[in-house]
C-alpha positions as CSV (number, residue, x, y, z in Angstrom):
1,M,118.8,76.8,99.3
2,R,117.7,75.6,102.7
3,T,121.4,75.2,103.6
4,L,122.0,78.8,102.7
5,I,119.0,80.0,104.7
6,C,120.2,78.1,107.7
7,L,123.4,80.1,107.7
8,L,121.4,83.3,108.4
9,F,120.6,82.7,112.0
10,A,122.9,81.8,115.0
11,L,124.6,84.8,116.7
12,T,127.4,84.9,119.2
13,T,128.2,88.4,120.3
14,A,127.0,89.4,123.7
15,V,125.6,92.8,124.8
16,P,124.5,94.1,128.2
17,A,121.7,91.9,129.7
18,M,119.3,94.8,130.0
19,A,119.2,95.2,126.2
20,Q,118.4,91.5,125.6
21,Q,115.1,89.7,125.3
22,T,113.8,86.4,124.2
23,I,110.7,86.3,122.0
24,A,108.6,83.3,121.1
25,P,105.4,83.0,119.1
26,G,102.6,84.7,121.0
27,S,104.9,87.0,123.0
28,P,103.3,90.3,123.9
29,S,106.4,92.0,122.5
30,L,105.6,90.9,118.9
31,R,104.0,93.4,116.6
32,P,102.1,91.3,114.0
33,D,100.1,94.5,113.1
34,R,103.2,95.8,111.4
35,I,103.3,93.0,108.9
36,Q,102.0,94.2,105.6
37,P,101.1,92.0,102.6
38,F,103.6,92.3,99.7
39,T,105.0,90.7,96.6
40,D,108.6,91.2,95.7
41,T,111.3,89.8,93.4
42,L,114.7,89.4,95.0
43,V,118.0,88.4,93.5
44,L,120.9,86.4,95.0
45,L,124.2,88.0,93.8
46,F,127.1,85.6,94.3
47,T,130.8,86.6,94.1
48,P,132.9,83.4,94.5
49,R,136.5,83.9,95.7
50,D,138.7,85.1,92.7
51,S,135.7,85.2,90.4
52,A,133.2,87.8,89.0
53,Q,129.9,88.6,90.5
54,R,126.9,86.8,89.0
55,V,123.2,86.3,89.6
56,Y,122.9,82.8,91.2
57,G,119.1,82.9,91.3
58,T,115.9,84.9,91.9
59,L,113.2,84.6,94.6
60,V,109.6,85.8,94.2
61,R,108.3,86.2,97.8
62,R,104.7,86.9,98.7
63,V,103.0,87.5,102.0
64,E,99.2,87.7,102.0
65,R,96.4,87.6,104.5
66,A,94.1,84.5,104.4
67,R,92.0,82.3,106.5
68,S,92.5,78.6,107.4
69,H,90.2,76.5,109.5
70,G,88.3,79.6,110.4
71,I,91.2,81.6,111.8
72,P,93.1,84.6,110.2
73,I,96.6,83.7,109.0
74,F,99.5,85.1,107.0
75,R,100.6,83.0,104.1
76,E,104.1,83.3,102.9
77,T,105.0,81.8,99.5
78,Q,108.4,81.6,98.0
79,H,109.5,80.5,94.5
80,Y,113.3,80.2,94.1
81,H,114.7,79.9,90.6
82,L,118.3,78.8,91.1
83,E,121.2,77.4,89.1
84,S,120.6,74.2,91.0
85,G,116.9,74.0,90.2
86,D,113.6,75.5,91.4
87,Q,112.1,75.5,94.9
88,F,108.5,76.2,96.0
89,D,107.7,76.9,99.6
90,T,104.4,77.8,101.4
91,L,104.1,78.6,105.0
92,D,100.9,79.5,107.0
93,V,101.3,81.2,110.4
94,S,98.8,82.6,112.8
95,A,98.0,86.2,112.1
96,T,97.8,86.9,115.9
97,T,100.6,84.9,117.4
98,L,102.9,84.1,114.4
99,T,102.8,80.5,115.3
100,P,103.7,78.2,112.3
101,L,100.7,76.1,111.3
102,R,101.5,74.5,108.0
103,I,104.6,74.2,105.8
104,V,105.1,72.8,102.4
105,E,108.6,72.8,100.8
106,I,109.4,71.3,97.4
107,D,112.6,71.1,95.4
108,V,114.2,68.8,93.0
109,K,115.7,66.5,95.7
110,S,113.2,66.6,98.5
111,R,109.8,67.7,99.6
112,H,107.6,67.7,102.7
113,A,104.1,68.8,103.7
114,L,103.5,69.2,107.5
115,E,100.8,70.3,109.8
116,L,101.8,71.8,113.2
117,T,99.3,71.6,116.0
118,N,99.5,72.4,119.7
119,T,101.2,69.1,120.4
120,R,102.5,67.4,117.2
121,I,104.0,67.7,113.8
122,T,102.4,65.4,111.3
123,G,102.7,64.8,107.5
124,T,105.0,63.3,105.0
125,A,108.6,63.9,103.8
126,W,110.3,62.6,100.7
127,S,113.9,62.7,99.6
128,A,115.7,61.3,96.6
129,D,118.1,59.4,98.9
130,S,115.6,57.8,101.3
131,G,112.2,57.9,99.6
132,E,109.0,58.8,101.5
133,R,108.4,58.6,105.2
134,T,105.6,59.5,107.5
135,I,106.2,62.1,110.2
136,D,104.3,62.1,113.5
137,A,106.4,63.6,116.3
138,P,105.9,65.6,119.4
139,L,106.0,69.4,118.7
140,P,109.1,70.8,120.4
141,T,109.1,74.1,122.3
142,P,107.3,76.9,120.4
143,F,109.4,78.2,117.6
144,F,109.5,80.4,114.5
145,H,110.1,78.6,111.2
146,G,113.3,79.6,109.4
147,M,111.3,81.0,106.5
148,M,109.9,83.7,108.8
149,T,113.0,85.5,109.9
150,E,113.2,87.6,106.8
151,A,109.5,88.1,105.7
152,F,108.2,88.7,109.2
153,I,111.1,90.7,110.8
154,A,108.8,93.8,111.0
155,A,107.1,92.2,114.0
156,L,110.3,92.2,116.1
157,P,110.8,95.2,118.5
158,L,114.2,96.2,117.1
159,A,115.7,99.3,118.6
160,D,119.1,101.0,119.0
161,G,121.4,98.7,121.0
162,S,118.8,95.8,121.3
163,T,119.5,92.1,121.1
164,I,116.6,89.7,120.4
165,H,116.8,85.9,120.8
166,L,114.4,83.7,118.9
167,P,113.7,80.0,119.0
168,V,114.0,78.9,115.4
169,A,113.7,75.6,113.6
170,E,113.7,74.2,110.1
171,T,111.5,71.3,108.9
172,P,110.9,68.4,108.4
173,D,113.0,67.5,111.4
174,A,112.4,70.4,113.7
175,K,115.4,71.0,116.0
176,V,115.0,74.3,117.9
177,R,118.1,76.5,118.2
178,M,118.3,80.1,119.6
179,A,119.0,82.7,116.9
180,E,120.0,86.2,117.7
181,F,119.5,89.6,116.1
182,R,121.8,92.3,117.4
183,V,121.3,96.0,116.4
184,T,124.9,97.3,116.0
185,G,124.1,100.7,114.4
186,S,122.3,102.7,111.8
187,A,122.7,103.4,108.1
188,R,120.9,105.2,105.3
189,L,120.6,103.0,102.2
190,H,119.9,104.4,98.7
191,T,117.2,102.4,96.9
192,A,115.1,102.7,93.8
193,Q,112.3,104.1,96.0
194,G,114.6,106.7,97.6
195,P,116.8,106.7,100.8
196,V,115.8,104.4,103.6
197,D,117.0,104.8,107.2
198,C,117.8,101.4,108.6
199,F,118.9,99.5,111.7
200,V,122.1,97.5,111.0
201,V,121.4,94.0,112.4
202,Q,124.3,91.6,112.9
203,E,123.3,87.9,112.8
204,N,126.7,86.4,113.2
205,K,130.3,87.3,112.4
206,V,129.6,87.1,108.6
207,T,125.9,88.0,108.2
208,T,124.4,91.5,108.3
209,G,120.9,92.7,107.5
210,W,119.5,96.2,107.0
211,V,116.0,96.7,108.4
212,S,113.9,99.8,107.7
213,K,113.3,101.9,110.8
214,A,110.0,103.2,109.3
215,D,108.1,100.0,108.7
216,G,110.5,97.1,109.7
217,H,110.9,95.4,106.3
218,L,114.2,93.8,105.5
219,V,115.9,96.1,102.9
220,R,118.8,93.8,102.1
221,L,121.0,91.0,103.4
222,H,124.7,90.2,103.1
223,W,126.6,87.1,104.2
224,T,129.8,85.1,103.4
225,L,129.9,81.4,103.0
226,P,132.8,79.4,104.5
227,N,134.4,79.0,101.1
228,G,134.7,82.8,100.8
229,T,131.7,83.3,98.4
230,D,130.2,86.7,99.0
231,I,126.4,86.9,98.8
232,W,123.9,89.7,98.6
233,K,120.1,89.2,98.7
234,L,118.0,92.3,97.8
235,P,115.2,93.4,95.6
236,R,116.1,93.2,91.9
237,R,115.2,96.9,91.4
238,D,117.8,97.9,94.0
239,V,120.8,96.2,92.5
240,P,122.0,99.4,90.8
241,Y,122.0,101.1,94.2
242,L,124.0,98.3,96.0
243,K,126.9,100.6,96.9
244,G,124.7,103.5,98.1
245,V,125.2,103.3,101.9
246,D,125.7,106.3,104.2
247,A,126.6,105.9,107.9
248,T,124.3,107.7,110.3
């Protein structure tokens, strides 16, 4: 699943410079006050080339407020139940700057538990291929963890015509890359809770997200794998409304 998540980020299409901005953890442009605790069950709908659509897996995602070492944090937890096995992820980020502080990811073939300080990444990582290793490395330039780009997207100042660049990295071997979110239009989506007016956010040539204009939450996501597999990621309750999209 980490491989799938990694496909959701890098963008290539340029827009006028005045509409672009780069945002890192702690940027004054971030709006962490817009992040609201929630628990939701999402589904991954796969349609392989020349095959019928099926549910590949489910994701229970939760974002809650907590405290760690005396400071307020947001804690995101994810439980993926996939055809290939289960995955459990926990990410702590600063509630004021959205700086990643701690990450634990566990699946059937690998796991890691890392602490991120101002200067270093420390912890352990294990994989079925290479066993366990200790990690103690300099922290690269400030970045958002890849887990954050869906659950914390409400904090981004998306607007008509805007393009936002983010430093993003995965763990355990954090290599920072610049991701891009480009607002290409608007649409009204029909959902189980009624119509939702959204920004259409292009992430690359094959990945599109719909983000609520009202509260900034990610309503649904669509992308296509290199082998032609078509994927939708959306709340389970909204699957019957998947075709309900109006241009605005």
